[in-house]
N, C-alpha and C positions, 0 to 999 in steps of 0.2 A: 222676792225681788231684791230686797236689801238685807244685809246682816248688821245688826247693831251689837257692838262689843263695848265692854267697860273693863278697864284695867285699873286696879287700885294700886296701892303702894307695893312695889316689887313686881307688879304685873309686867310681863314681857312676852315675846313671841319669837321662837327660833327662826333662823334664816330659812327661807323658802322661796319658791317660785309659785305664782298663782296659776300656773299651767296645770292641766289635769292629766296629761299624758307625757311620758318621757319621749316617745317617738310619735311624730305627727301622723294622725290618721284623719284623712279629710272626710271620712264618713261619720265621724263622731264630733259632736260639738265641742268647741274649745273656747277658753276664756281668752279673747284676743285683746282685751284691754281691762284695766282696773281703774276704778275711781274710789278714793277714800274721802269721805266727808268728815272733817274734824268737828266735833260738836261741843268740845270744851277746850279751854286753855289748860295747859299743864305747867305749873310753876317751875318744875325741874324734872328733867328726864322725859321719857315717853316718845323720843324721836323715832322716825322711820328712817332707817339706814339702808342704802342700796350699797351693798358691800363691794360689788364688782366695779362700781362707778366712783366710790368714795363720796357719795352725796348724802347729806343728812338733812331732813326736813323735820322741824320742830312743829308740833300741833298748835294751831291757832283756831279758836272757835270761828266757824263761818267760812273756813278755807277749804278747798278741794285739791287733792293731789291726784293726778291723772297720768297714766303711762300705758304704753302698748306692750303686750307680752310676746307678740310675735313680730318678726321683721316682715318687710314687704314681700319677701320671697315665700312667706308662710312658715318658714322655720322658727324654731323657738329661739328667743333672744334671752339667753341665760344671764345677760347683764342686768336683768330686771330682778334677780334675786335680792331679797330684802329681809330686814329683821325689824321687830318691834323692840326698841330699847327699854329697859326697866324704867318704870315711873318711880321717881324718888320722892316727890312731893306732890300731893294732889290726887286727882283721879283723871283718867283719859277715857273720854267717850268718843266713839267714832262709829261711822256707818259705811259699810263697803257695798259697792255695786259692781258686779263683773258683767262685762259686755261680751256676749257670745257670737260666734260666726254664723250660726244658724244655716249651715250648709251652702254658703255662698262660694265655696272653692272653685266651682266649675262655671260660674256665671260672672265672676269679677276677676279680671286678669291680675296677676301678680307682677309687680315692677321690681325685679331683682336689682336693678342698678341704683334705685333711690335709697338714700339713707334714712332709717327711721328715726323720727324725733323721739328722744328717750323720755326723760322725766320732765314734766312741766308742772311747776307749783304755782 
């Protein structure tokens, strides 16, 4: 249910999206949202950077970063592409939890006119 990661000095992660599919298939489970729990402070580096939004979040122990990977329409929101910047000093411990749609596509209506809240820290 949770994925725990540790990044030591120089540890980073390339730019990516947490979505599992390039094209939306409502018959397959998708990661509709992501929550990152920061388990340690990082003295220098180790930020999570949302490249399309130009938003940078620096890890602080006990905080959670949450965002939606899908827009209200059900389409992929590629603005959620992000990268893990290199740790320069210290060690970065984090825990990730993905929230899946579990086949609700035909039971919960999509609101295409609403703007999706993006990154909340």
